[in-house]
N, C-alpha and C positions, 0 to 999 in steps of 0.2 A: 834204759830202752823203756817203751810202754807196753800197758797192762792191757788187757781184752775184758771185756764184758757183755755182760746179755742185759738187754734192754725188755724189762716185762712190761706188755702192752696190756694195760688196764680197760682201755675202748675194747678189746676184742678179745678178753679172754674172762672169765669169771676167776675165783677167790680161788679153789680147790686147784682149779687149771696152772694158774702163776704158781702158786708155792710148789706144783710136780714140775714145769719148766725149771724153777729155779734151782731144784734138785739134780734135774736133767744138763742143766749148766754148769753147775760145781761137778758132778761127775768128767764133764766130755773137758774139764779143763779151764773153764771161764774162771777169769779173779777176781769178776766183784758185780754186782745186779747195780741195772736202773729202776725205777718204776715209774710210771706215767700217773699225774694227780688230776685226775678229770671227776667234771659232775656229768656231762654226756660223753656217749660215743662223738664222732666225727659224722656220722650215717649209720641209719637204720641199720646197715649189713655189718657193720661192726658190732653193735648190738648189748655191749658189757658196760659198765662203768661202776665197781665196787667200790668202796669206800676205803681209799689207801693206806689208811693207818692203822685199820682194821688186818689190814692184809702182811702188813711191814710186822706188826705182831708175828704173825704166823709164820713169815718167812725167819724170825727170829729164833725161832724154834727149829726151823726146817733145815736152814743150811749156817755157815760159819765167813760167807762171803762179804764182804763191805755192803751198803745198802744206801743208794741216795734218789732221792725223788729226783723226778724227771721231766718236768719241776711244777713246784709247788708253787700257788699265787697267793700269797700271805697278804693281801690288800683288800679283799671286798668280799668274795664269799667267805671265808676265813678271817677274822682278825689276827694281827702278827702276835699277839700275848695268849690265844688260842693256839696260833701255830707249831711258837714256842714251847709251849706245855707238850704239844703231840711229839716236837722234834726230841724233845730233851728226853721223855720216854722212850721214843724211840731210839734212842745213843743209851740207855741203862738195859735196855733189854737188849742189843746187839752185842753191848759189851763195847761201847767206843766205836763200833764199826759203823755207824750212820753219817749218814753226810746232807744235808738239806740245802737241793738245789732250789730256788726260787724265780722268777721271772715276772715281767711284767702282766702277764697270762692274757684270757682272748674272752671277748664277750659269749662264747659259747659256753661257758664256763662258769665266769664272775657274775653275770648280769643277773641273776634269776632271783634275788631277795628285791629287783626293782629299781635298784641303784641304776642311777644313770651313767652309760659305758663312759667312761673319760677320753681327752684325747694321750697319744702316747707322751708327750711333755710330762702333764700331770701325772699319767700312772707311772713311769718312771719315778717324778718326786715323791708318790706315792710308796713306792719299793725301796726305797732308799729309808725314809722314816721310819717307814716297816722292819728294814734289816737294823737300824739302830735300837727300838724298841728290842727285837727278839735276842740281841744280842745281850743286853742288860739283863734281862729274865734270865739268860739261859747260867749266867752266872749264880742264881739261887738269890740276889740282895733282894730286897722290897724295891718294885717301881713305881716311880709316880711320875706323868709324863702330861703333857699337854702340849702339844703341836699340833701342827697345819693341818692335819687328818688325822690322827688318833690320840686319843685319851684313854690312859692307863692310872687306873686310881689304886692304891696300895696291894699291890699283884704282887705274889712272890711265889717262883716255884719250888717246890720242895721235894720233887724227886727228879735229881740233876744228877749228868753224868761227871766223873772225876776231872773231862777237860771240855771244854766248852764246845759244841757243837760246830761244826766249820760249815760256813754257807757259801755255797755256790752262785754266781749271778749268771743267767742265760741272757745272751745278746746277740744280735744281728747286724745292728745298725753303728753307725761310730758312737751316738750318746750313750748307748747302752754296755757299749765295750767300754766305754773310759767311765762308765757306773763301777762295772764289776774290776776294773784297773785299783778302782779308787778306794772302794769298801770292800769288796768279797776276800774270798781266802781262797778262791778258785773260777775260772770260766768256764762256761758251757755253751756250745754251739753244735748245729747240724750240720754243718760245711766244713769242709776240708781246705780252709782256705789258709796259708799262712801267713799272708797278709792281715786276718785277722789277731790270730797270735801273736803277732809282732807287735801289733797295735795295741794287745792287753799287758803283753811285757816288757814295752816302752813306756805306758803308759803308769805303770808303777805295780802292773801283779806280780813282774820280775820271775822268779823260778818257782812262784806258785800253781797248785796243779790247772792243766788245761784241759777239757775232756769233752770228747765228740762222738756220733753217733750216727749210725745211717741203719736204714730198713735194706732189707735183700726179698728174695722168695725161691729156697731150694725147692727142688723137685725135679725128676726127671724128664720131665715134657715142659720144655720153654714154653711152649705157646699157652699152655695151661696155666702156668707160673703167670705170664702177663694179664692172663685173664683174671685170677685173683688178686692180683694186684688193681688192676681194673675196677675190681667189684669193692674189696673194703679200700684202700687206701687213697684214690684218686682226688685225694683233698692237697696233698701234697704236692701235686703239678698245677694248683692252683696259681695265678700268680698274684703278685702284690700283696694289700695288707688284708685281704679275705679274709683268712685263716684268723688273724685278730678280732674284726671288727661283726662278722656273720653271729646272729643268736641261737640258730637253734639247727639241729643234724638235720632238720627239711630244706634249710636254704642253702645247706652246701651240694644237698640232692640236686636242687636248683638245678647247681652249676657243674653237676657231673658231662652233659652234654660238650663240655670246652677240652674233655681231657680224653684224649683217644688213646686205643692201644698201644699206636706207635708212641706217642710220647712217652708212655712207660716202658715200653721196649728200649727209646733209647737214652731215660734218665734213672732206671732201676735193674739193679744186677738181678735176672730171674733165669733159672735154671742148675745145672749142676756143672757147670766149667767152674773147674778149680781154680785158673787163673783168674778168671774173674772175681770170684768172692776173695781172694788173694789180694787182687789187684787193686779193689775199693777202700779197701782196711789199710794198706799200703801208702793211699795220698795221704790219710790221718798221719800215720808215722811219719810220711818224710815231710808233712805243714808243720810237726812237731808236737803233736797232741800225745799227751801224758798216759790219758786211759782212753779206749776208742771201745765202742759198745755199737753191739748188731742187734738189730731184732729181725726173726723169722715172720714174716707176713703169713708164707701160706701154709696150709693145715698138717704136713706132714712133720710133724714136732719132732720125734724120735728119729727120724731120718735126718734130719738138720744137726741135730747134734752130735748124732754119730759120724755125719760128713764132716761138721767141724773139729769133732776130738781126732779124726783119723789123719785129713786130707789138709785143711784149713791152715787149724791152729800151727804146725808143728811146722807152717813154713814163714810164718811172722816173725818178723825183729820183733824177740822179746830176752 
């Protein structure tokens, strides 16, 4: 049966708030944590973006839940050798409760050093090579590597966990799902699509961990919840590849008029209807997901965790 986790949003909250939310999530009965890894928020209204590895260090002391980045891009802004060191330290600090979720990234976060933003097929090549480099380093062996995209010379991690850190890959299209099935320890997506899960499992993923996540906005006033989602997370309703190629929060803000409150109302669970919250998470369970994460967009965090502890989590298959 699936486990249910909480998704900490580094785009919307600072470090202290994220740690407090993690505590509330554990108290409410959530079984795991996701945490986003961004250099920029999606827009100015979200307004935050702390360094995820510092926050993970604080989380390792504050809670006993498993923690996973959802997701880190280990290809441009940070070299895979550096990401491997961060992941190894996180795993040691959490006593083996850390998983490294990785993906091919967005220009929003990864272009900041002035490098060319490559097309999707090149980003997937870079991701595959990065995973190969990180796996070798996470064993504690000395690594020399000269590949198509990365060079590593005489690198060795001295602080490593007893077991190698699991590496999960995020994917939304056939090529990224196939990559996850071929080289990852698990698969991550944000859509409750049984077809994606089936492709991953039949493509080589087998019984490995499949994780998915969604956003909701809990609150007593549904219309106010819709307005909050439209203010803070309209970017999730933008079509196509814009989320991967736009370089700054300002560019996302220019596209806000494309997203209406009616679009939010149709696509995001807003309000305090228990059945709607239960139903959206059951979609992931019915599609075959092993771990299902939820993020509260609304500002009433305490109310959300009380609501899920008392009314939502008890009704979910687990």
